[in-house]
ZAVOKOL-113562 format. One record per residue (C-alpha): x, y, z; residue number from 1. Coordinates in Angstrom, 1 decimal, decimal comma. Each point is the difference from the previous one (the first is absolute). Layout:
N
{rec {X Y Z} NUM}
...
! end
This chain:
277
{rec {18,9 -16,2 0,9} 1}
{rec {-1,4 3,2 3,1} 2}
{rec {-2,9 1,8 -2,9} 3}
{rec {-1,6 3,0 1,5} 4}
{rec {-3,5 1,0 -1,6} 5}
{rec {-1,0 3,5 0,4} 6}
{rec {-3,4 0,1 -0,2} 7}
{rec {-2,5 -3,2 0,8} 8}
{rec {-2,7 0,8 -2,7} 9}
{rec {-1,5 -2,2 -2,4} 10}
{rec {2,9 -1,1 -2,0} 11}
{rec {2,4 -0,1 3,0} 12}
{rec {-2,2 -2,5 1,7} 13}
{rec {-0,4 -1,8 -3,3} 14}
{rec {4,2 0,0 -0,2} 15}
{rec {0,6 -0,7 3,6} 16}
{rec {-0,8 -4,2 0,0} 17}
{rec {2,2 -0,4 -3,3} 18}
{rec {2,8 0,8 1,9} 19}
{rec {-0,8 -1,6 3,0} 20}
{rec {-0,3 -2,8 -2,5} 21}
{rec {3,9 0,8 -1,0} 22}
{rec {0,9 -0,3 3,6} 23}
{rec {0,7 4,1 0,2} 24}
{rec {-0,4 1,9 3,6} 25}
{rec {-2,5 2,6 -0,8} 26}
{rec {-1,2 3,2 1,6} 27}
{rec {-2,6 2,1 -0,4} 28}
{rec {-0,5 4,2 1,1} 29}
{rec {-3,5 1,0 -0,1} 30}
{rec {-2,4 2,7 1,2} 31}
{rec {-3,1 -2,1 0,7} 32}
{rec {0,7 -3,2 2,9} 33}
{rec {-0,3 -3,4 -0,9} 34}
{rec {1,5 -3,3 -0,1} 35}
{rec {1,8 -2,1 -3,2} 36}
{rec {0,8 -4,3 -0,1} 37}
{rec {4,1 0,3 0,5} 38}
{rec {0,3 4,0 -0,3} 39}
{rec {1,3 2,0 2,5} 40}
{rec {-2,6 3,4 -0,5} 41}
{rec {1,3 3,0 1,4} 42}
{rec {-3,0 2,5 0,6} 43}
{rec {1,3 4,2 -1,0} 44}
{rec {0,4 2,4 -2,6} 45}
{rec {2,7 -0,6 -2,9} 46}
{rec {0,3 3,9 0,6} 47}
{rec {1,4 -0,7 3,6} 48}
{rec {3,6 0,5 -0,6} 49}
{rec {0,9 -1,6 3,7} 50}
{rec {-2,3 -3,5 -1,0} 51}
{rec {1,1 -0,2 -3,7} 52}
{rec {3,9 0,5 1,2} 53}
{rec {-1,1 -3,4 2,5} 54}
{rec {-1,8 -1,8 -2,5} 55}
{rec {2,6 0,1 -3,0} 56}
{rec {2,8 -1,1 1,7} 57}
{rec {0,9 -3,2 -0,6} 58}
{rec {-1,6 -0,4 -3,4} 59}
{rec {0,8 -1,4 -3,1} 60}
{rec {-2,9 1,6 -2,2} 61}
{rec {-2,2 2,3 0,6} 62}
{rec {-3,7 -0,2 -1,6} 63}
{rec {-2,0 3,5 0,3} 64}
{rec {-3,3 -0,2 -0,8} 65}
{rec {-1,7 3,1 0,9} 66}
{rec {-3,9 1,0 -0,3} 67}
{rec {-0,8 3,8 0,2} 68}
{rec {-3,3 0,9 2,8} 69}
{rec {-2,4 0,8 -3,3} 70}
{rec {0,5 0,8 -3,9} 71}
{rec {0,9 3,7 0,6} 72}
{rec {3,5 2,5 -0,7} 73}
{rec {0,6 0,3 4,0} 74}
{rec {-0,5 -3,6 1,4} 75}
{rec {2,4 -1,1 -3,4} 76}
{rec {2,5 1,6 1,2} 77}
{rec {0,0 -1,1 3,7} 78}
{rec {0,3 -3,4 -1,2} 79}
{rec {2,6 -0,1 -3,1} 80}
{rec {2,0 2,9 -0,1} 81}
{rec {-0,1 0,9 4,7} 82}
{rec {0,3 -4,2 0,0} 83}
{rec {3,4 0,0 -2,7} 84}
{rec {1,8 2,6 2,0} 85}
{rec {-0,6 -1,2 2,7} 86}
{rec {1,2 -3,3 -0,7} 87}
{rec {3,2 1,5 -2,1} 88}
{rec {0,7 2,3 2,8} 89}
{rec {0,2 -3,6 2,5} 90}
{rec {2,3 -1,7 -2,8} 91}
{rec {2,3 2,2 0,1} 92}
{rec {0,7 -0,4 4,3} 93}
{rec {-0,5 -3,6 -0,7} 94}
{rec {3,7 -1,5 1,2} 95}
{rec {-0,5 -3,3 -2,5} 96}
{rec {-3,1 1,5 -1,8} 97}
{rec {-1,6 -2,6 -2,1} 98}
{rec {0,5 -1,6 -3,2} 99}
{rec {-3,1 0,8 -1,9} 100}
{rec {-3,4 2,4 -0,1} 101}
{rec {-3,0 -1,0 -2,1} 102}
{rec {-2,1 2,3 -0,4} 103}
{rec {-3,4 0,0 -1,4} 104}
{rec {-1,6 2,8 -2,3} 105}
{rec {-1,9 0,0 -2,6} 106}
{rec {-0,4 0,6 -3,8} 107}
{rec {-1,6 3,1 0,9} 108}
{rec {3,4 1,8 -0,3} 109}
{rec {-0,9 -0,6 -3,8} 110}
{rec {-1,4 3,5 -2,1} 111}
{rec {-1,0 -1,5 -3,5} 112}
{rec {-3,4 -0,6 -0,5} 113}
{rec {-0,3 -0,3 -4,0} 114}
{rec {0,4 -4,3 0,7} 115}
{rec {3,6 0,2 -0,4} 116}
{rec {2,4 -2,9 1,4} 117}
{rec {1,6 0,4 3,1} 118}
{rec {3,1 -1,2 1,0} 119}
{rec {2,6 0,5 3,0} 120}
{rec {1,9 2,4 -2,6} 121}
{rec {-2,3 2,1 -0,5} 122}
{rec {-0,1 3,5 1,7} 123}
{rec {-2,3 0,1 2,7} 124}
{rec {-2,2 3,6 -0,1} 125}
{rec {-2,9 -0,5 2,6} 126}
{rec {-2,9 1,8 -1,4} 127}
{rec {-1,6 -0,4 3,5} 128}
{rec {0,5 0,8 4,5} 129}
{rec {0,6 -4,1 0,3} 130}
{rec {2,5 -0,5 -2,7} 131}
{rec {1,7 3,4 0,8} 132}
{rec {0,4 -1,5 3,8} 133}
{rec {1,2 -4,1 -1,2} 134}
{rec {2,4 1,9 -2,2} 135}
{rec {2,1 2,9 2,7} 136}
{rec {-0,5 -3,5 2,2} 137}
{rec {2,1 -1,9 -2,2} 138}
{rec {2,2 2,5 -1,1} 139}
{rec {0,4 0,3 4,2} 140}
{rec {1,0 -4,0 0,2} 141}
{rec {1,9 0,0 -3,0} 142}
{rec {2,7 3,0 0,9} 143}
{rec {0,8 -2,3 3,2} 144}
{rec {2,9 -2,0 0,8} 145}
{rec {-2,0 -3,5 0,8} 146}
{rec {-1,3 -1,1 -3,7} 147}
{rec {-3,1 0,7 -0,8} 148}
{rec {-2,3 -2,3 -2,2} 149}
{rec {-3,4 1,7 -0,9} 150}
{rec {-2,6 -2,4 -1,6} 151}
{rec {-3,0 2,4 -1,7} 152}
{rec {-3,5 -2,2 0,6} 153}
{rec {-2,6 0,7 -2,8} 154}
{rec {-3,4 -0,4 0,7} 155}
{rec {-0,6 -2,6 2,9} 156}
{rec {-2,9 -2,2 0,8} 157}
{rec {-1,2 -3,1 1,8} 158}
{rec {-1,9 -0,6 3,3} 159}
{rec {-1,3 3,3 1,5} 160}
{rec {1,4 1,5 -3,4} 161}
{rec {-3,1 -0,2 -2,1} 162}
{rec {-0,7 3,6 -1,1} 163}
{rec {0,0 -1,3 -3,4} 164}
{rec {-2,4 -2,7 0,7} 165}
{rec {-2,5 2,3 1,7} 166}
{rec {-0,5 2,4 -3,0} 167}
{rec {-0,7 -2,9 -1,7} 168}
{rec {-2,4 -1,6 2,0} 169}
{rec {-1,4 3,6 0,5} 170}
{rec {-1,0 0,6 -3,5} 171}
{rec {3,3 2,0 -1,0} 172}
{rec {2,2 -0,5 -3,1} 173}
{rec {2,7 1,8 -1,5} 174}
{rec {-0,7 1,3 -3,1} 175}
{rec {1,6 -1,0 -3,2} 176}
{rec {1,5 2,6 -0,9} 177}
{rec {1,5 2,2 0,0} 178}
{rec {2,6 -3,8 0,5} 179}
{rec {1,1 0,2 4,1} 180}
{rec {2,3 -2,6 0,4} 181}
{rec {0,3 -1,6 4,0} 182}
{rec {3,1 -1,6 1,4} 183}
{rec {0,1 -2,8 2,6} 184}
{rec {1,0 -2,2 2,6} 185}
{rec {-1,6 -2,0 3,0} 186}
{rec {1,0 0,2 3,3} 187}
{rec {1,9 -3,1 0,1} 188}
{rec {2,0 0,8 -2,5} 189}
{rec {1,3 3,2 1,8} 190}
{rec {1,2 -1,9 2,6} 191}
{rec {1,6 -2,4 -2,1} 192}
{rec {1,5 2,3 -1,9} 193}
{rec {1,2 1,2 3,1} 194}
{rec {1,4 -3,6 1,6} 195}
{rec {1,1 -1,1 -3,4} 196}
{rec {2,7 3,5 0,3} 197}
{rec {1,0 -0,9 3,1} 198}
{rec {1,0 -3,3 -0,9} 199}
{rec {1,5 1,6 -2,9} 200}
{rec {2,3 2,3 2,4} 201}
{rec {0,5 -2,5 2,3} 202}
{rec {1,5 -2,6 -2,9} 203}
{rec {2,4 2,5 -0,9} 204}
{rec {-1,4 1,6 -2,7} 205}
{rec {-0,3 2,8 -0,9} 206}
{rec {-2,5 2,4 0,3} 207}
{rec {-1,4 3,0 -2,8} 208}
{rec {-0,6 3,0 2,3} 209}
{rec {-3,8 -0,3 -1,6} 210}
{rec {-2,3 -2,3 -1,2} 211}
{rec {-4,1 0,8 -0,9} 212}
{rec {-1,9 -2,9 1,6} 213}
{rec {-3,2 -0,3 -3,0} 214}
{rec {-1,5 -3,3 -1,6} 215}
{rec {1,4 -1,3 -3,9} 216}
{rec {-3,0 1,6 -1,1} 217}
{rec {-1,9 3,5 0,4} 218}
{rec {-3,5 0,3 -1,5} 219}
{rec {-2,5 2,6 -1,1} 220}
{rec {-1,9 0,7 3,3} 221}
{rec {-3,1 -0,2 -2,7} 222}
{rec {0,6 -3,4 -0,5} 223}
{rec {0,9 -1,1 3,3} 224}
{rec {-3,0 1,5 1,6} 225}
{rec {-2,3 -2,0 -3,5} 226}
{rec {2,4 -3,0 1,3} 227}
{rec {-1,2 0,1 3,8} 228}
{rec {-3,4 0,8 -1,1} 229}
{rec {-0,5 -2,9 -2,2} 230}
{rec {1,3 -2,9 3,6} 231}
{rec {-2,4 2,3 1,8} 232}
{rec {-2,7 -0,1 -2,1} 233}
{rec {-1,2 3,8 0,1} 234}
{rec {-0,4 2,2 -1,9} 235}
{rec {1,7 3,4 -0,5} 236}
{rec {0,1 3,3 -0,9} 237}
{rec {3,0 1,9 -1,7} 238}
{rec {0,2 2,7 2,8} 239}
{rec {2,7 3,1 0,4} 240}
{rec {-0,1 -1,1 4,0} 241}
{rec {2,4 -2,8 -0,8} 242}
{rec {2,7 2,5 -2,1} 243}
{rec {3,4 0,3 1,0} 244}
{rec {2,4 2,9 -0,4} 245}
{rec {3,2 -2,9 -0,9} 246}
{rec {-0,1 -1,4 -3,4} 247}
{rec {3,0 -2,1 0,0} 248}
{rec {1,9 -3,3 -0,8} 249}
{rec {2,6 -1,3 2,1} 250}
{rec {2,7 -2,5 -0,4} 251}
{rec {0,8 -2,6 1,9} 252}
{rec {3,1 -1,1 -1,6} 253}
{rec {3,0 0,7 2,4} 254}
{rec {-2,3 -2,0 2,7} 255}
{rec {-0,1 -3,3 -2,5} 256}
{rec {3,6 0,1 -0,6} 257}
{rec {0,8 0,2 3,9} 258}
{rec {-1,8 -3,6 -0,6} 259}
{rec {-3,6 1,1 1,9} 260}
{rec {-2,7 -2,0 -0,8} 261}
{rec {-3,8 0,7 0,5} 262}
{rec {-2,0 -1,8 1,7} 263}
{rec {-3,5 2,4 -2,0} 264}
{rec {2,8 0,9 -3,3} 265}
{rec {-3,2 1,5 -1,3} 266}
{rec {-3,4 2,1 1,3} 267}
{rec {-2,0 -3,2 -1,2} 268}
{rec {1,4 -2,0 2,4} 269}
{rec {0,1 2,0 3,2} 270}
{rec {-3,5 1,1 -0,5} 271}
{rec {-2,1 -3,9 -0,9} 272}
{rec {2,2 -0,7 3,3} 273}
{rec {-1,5 3,0 2,3} 274}
{rec {-3,4 -0,4 -1,6} 275}
{rec {0,4 -3,7 0,6} 276}
{rec {0,6 1,1 3,4} 277}
! end
């Protein structure tokens, strides 16, 4: 099976070796130069319509993991909305389009801030520019002709993604009250989820248009910070610097029902492994 990875950041780099090991023929489109074992690399911008059309031709599955240049509204619009618009135009003009697009998004599209549960049926009403751009891109992709499955990942952590650990090491802890819920997923499980969905597609199984990618146990941020502090043997003080605007609990029931089994089922196993490294 031929697969194109559009964007080749952390998650795609973790996904590629799994696909190569499964016997897939992998190409990757990235803005910077570089080499990856078993992957045909194409350097360029996914908003270059001619280049993207050449890369998409003949692919069975396209996996899109885009990264904005900065955390601001113009960068998000350029990455997600412009990227989705370009891909949608390319797919319309491709004589033999891919059979499936996997589009990586984020749970930031949800606007809930009262600690309630959200799942794939919860209306997305984003409150910030990042969520609005992500949701706009999702809608563009769902509106084009090739079946698209969107995966909304929650807070990703793992090697190189240690912001919470750094906060705790710096002596900061989220306030215990009001309670703030955190939803986490290890970067290896992000790659695992995408690989699982590709394998489901390969087996002829029907994929849902949307999955939430998050581990099996939302956790109050205060509890997570205290747990990390205990294992690193550091003293922490409650601080508003660690406060989050988002406050929701994300359900992964649909993902589990599809057959996916987590490498790190909860934040405990994931952060324990990260600290051990």
